[in-house]
TORLUM-214542 format. One record per residue: residue in one letter; z, y, x of N, C-alpha, C in turn. Coordinates in steps of 0.05 Angstrom, whole numbers, padded with zeros to 5 digits, always signed. Example, Ala and Ser with C-alpha at 12.3 -4.5 7.8 and 13.67 -1.06 7.14 Angstrom:
BEGIN
a+00156-00114+00264+00156-00090+00246+00156-00066+00264
s+00142-00045+00257+00143-00021+00273+00157+00001+00258
This chain:
BEGIN
m+01657+02766+01646+01684+02757+01646+01695+02760+01617
a+01708+02739+01608+01719+02739+01581+01744+02756+01579
t+01749+02768+01556+01773+02783+01550+01791+02765+01533
y+01816+02764+01540+01835+02747+01526+01854+02763+01508
g+01865+02750+01488+01884+02763+01470+01900+02742+01455
l+01917+02752+01437+01933+02735+01420+01924+02738+01391
m+01924+02716+01376+01920+02717+01347+01946+02708+01335
i+01956+02724+01316+01982+02719+01304+01977+02716+01274
d+01984+02692+01263+01981+02687+01235+02008+02692+01221
n+02012+02716+01211+02037+02724+01199+02044+02708+01174
e+02025+02696+01161+02030+02681+01136+02050+02659+01140
y+02050+02646+01163+02067+02622+01167+02090+02626+01186
c+02094+02650+01196+02117+02655+01214+02143+02650+01199
t+02161+02635+01211+02186+02628+01198+02209+02646+01206
g+02205+02664+01225+02226+02682+01234+02246+02670+01253
c+02238+02650+01269+02257+02636+01286+02265+02651+01311
h+02249+02671+01319+02254+02688+01343+02248+02673+01369
s+02237+02649+01368+02231+02635+01394+02212+02651+01411
c+02193+02665+01399+02174+02681+01415+02188+02703+01430
e+02207+02717+01417+02222+02738+01430+02238+02728+01454
i+02252+02706+01450+02269+02695+01471+02253+02685+01494
a+02231+02671+01488+02214+02660+01510+02202+02683+01526
c+02193+02704+01512+02180+02726+01526+02201+02741+01543
r+02224+02747+01531+02244+02762+01546+02253+02747+01571
n+02256+02720+01569+02263+02704+01592+02240+02704+01613
e+02215+02701+01603+02192+02700+01622+02190+02727+01637
l+02193+02749+01624+02190+02775+01637+02216+02785+01649
d+02237+02770+01646+02264+02778+01656+02272+02806+01647
l+02268+02810+01621+02275+02836+01609+02305+02837+01602
p+02317+02860+01604+02346+02862+01596+02349+02861+01566
k+02374+02856+01558+02381+02854+01530+02371+02880+01516
g+02359+02877+01492+02350+02900+01477+02322+02909+01484
q+02309+02896+01503+02281+02902+01510+02264+02877+01503
w+02240+02882+01494+02223+02860+01484+02194+02862+01493
g+02182+02840+01499+02153+02839+01504+02139+02833+01478
i+02153+02819+01460+02144+02815+01432+02169+02817+01415
k+02167+02831+01393+02190+02836+01376+02184+02826+01348
l+02202+02810+01337+02198+02800+01310+02209+02820+01289
l+02191+02830+01272+02200+02849+01251+02203+02833+01225
e+02223+02841+01210+02229+02828+01184+02224+02848+01162
l+02206+02841+01143+02201+02857+01120+02213+02844+01096
g+02230+02858+01082+02242+02846+01058+02271+02839+01063
p+02283+02825+01044+02270+02812+01021+02265+02832+00999
w+02245+02826+00983+02239+02841+00959+02233+02822+00936
k+02239+02832+00912+02235+02815+00888+02207+02819+00878
k+02192+02797+00874+02165+02798+00864+02165+02799+00833
l+02142+02806+00822+02140+02808+00793+02147+02782+00778
d+02143+02759+00792+02149+02733+00779+02179+02726+00781
g+02195+02744+00793+02224+02739+00796+02232+02726+00822
k+02213+02716+00837+02219+02703+00862+02222+02724+00884
w+02237+02716+00905+02241+02735+00927+02223+02728+00950
e+02215+02748+00965+02196+02744+00987+02206+02759+01012
t+02203+02747+01035+02209+02760+01061+02186+02752+01079
k+02177+02771+01095+02156+02766+01115+02166+02772+01142
f+02157+02756+01162+02164+02760+01190+02138+02766+01205
v+02139+02786+01221+02115+02796+01235+02121+02799+01265
p+02112+02780+01282+02115+02784+01311+02096+02805+01321
v+02107+02825+01335+02091+02848+01344+02094+02851+01375
p+02073+02847+01390+02074+02851+01419+02080+02881+01425
t+02095+02886+01446+02102+02913+01454+02086+02920+01479
t+02091+02944+01489+02077+02953+01514+02085+02937+01538
y+02108+02922+01537+02116+02905+01559+02099+02880+01561
c+02085+02873+01540+02069+02848+01539+02046+02849+01560
t+02045+02829+01577+02024+02826+01597+02007+02802+01592
l+02012+02789+01569+02000+02763+01562+02008+02743+01584
c+02031+02747+01595+02043+02729+01616+02022+02723+01638
a+02013+02745+01650+01991+02743+01670+01996+02722+01691
e+02020+02720+01701+02026+02700+01722+02024+02672+01712
r+02035+02667+01688+02033+02640+01676+02004+02632+01671
v+01988+02651+01660+01960+02646+01654+01944+02641+01680
e+01950+02657+01701+01937+02653+01727+01942+02625+01738
a+01966+02614+01732+01973+02587+01742+01963+02565+01723
g+01948+02573+01702+01936+02553+01684+01951+02549+01658
g+01972+02565+01654+01988+02562+01629+01978+02581+01607
i+01994+02583+01587+01989+02602+01565+02014+02620+01562
p+02011+02643+01549+02035+02660+01546+02059+02646+01534
a+02082+02654+01543+02107+02640+01534+02111+02642+01504
c+02103+02664+01491+02107+02666+01462+02090+02645+01448
a+02066+02641+01456+02048+02621+01444+02058+02592+01449
l+02068+02588+01474+02078+02561+01481+02102+02553+01465
h+02120+02572+01460+02145+02566+01447+02147+02572+01417
c+02125+02581+01405+02124+02587+01377+02127+02561+01361
l+02150+02558+01347+02155+02533+01332+02137+02529+01309
a+02127+02550+01297+02109+02548+01274+02080+02547+01282
d+02075+02550+01308+02048+02549+01319+02030+02571+01307
v+02041+02595+01303+02026+02617+01291+02014+02636+01312
i+02022+02633+01337+02012+02651+01358+01993+02634+01375
e+01968+02643+01376+01948+02629+01392+01937+02648+01413
y+01931+02637+01437+01920+02651+01459+01892+02641+01464
g+01873+02659+01470+01846+02651+01476+01828+02675+01481
t+01803+02669+01485+01783+02690+01488+01779+02704+01461
l+01770+02729+01462+01765+02743+01437+01745+02729+01420
e+01725+02717+01433+01705+02702+01418+01717+02678+01403
e+01734+02663+01418+01747+02640+01405+01765+02648+01382
l+01781+02670+01387+01800+02679+01367+01786+02691+01343
a+01763+02704+01347+01748+02716+01325+01738+02694+01306
v+01729+02671+01317+01720+02649+01301+01744+02637+01285
k+01766+02633+01298+01790+02623+01284+01800+02642+01263
m+01799+02668+01270+01809+02688+01251+01792+02689+01226
a+01767+02685+01228+01749+02685+01205+01756+02662+01186
e+01768+02641+01196+01776+02618+01180+01804+02621+01168
k+01819+02641+01176+01847+02645+01168+01848+02663+01143
g+01872+02666+01133+01877+02683+01111+01878+02713+01119
k+01886+02729+01101+01886+02758+01106+01910+02768+01122
q+01928+02751+01129+01952+02760+01143+01951+02754+01173
c+01928+02753+01184+01924+02747+01212+01917+02772+01227
s+01927+02775+01251+01921+02799+01267+01915+02790+01296
m+01902+02808+01311+01895+02802+01338+01907+02823+01357
f+01916+02816+01380+01928+02834+01399+01914+02832+01426
l+01909+02855+01438+01898+02857+01465+01918+02873+01481
p+01924+02866+01506+01943+02881+01522+01932+02909+01530
């Protein structure tokens, strides 16, 4: 049996919070509780004078990878609603191959 997870490419996250909202609605969580939480790092000034901010979606202990949605043939709500398409759902084997092709700002999550 395959093990499934999420691959999150933080390099291209725009900070739109769609993953948070979709997840909270899917899990029917109250305000202030999150299945995935978007963290904001920065802004900070780089050596070249430009400013940088990074957004990092982080699954919490409430994340179930949307077990009911997946059982019905869907994908987790965060991956479905990610506007920048940086959250991918799949088997660990599939995600490991994709991760090897990505940059250094990619992470993998298992529930």
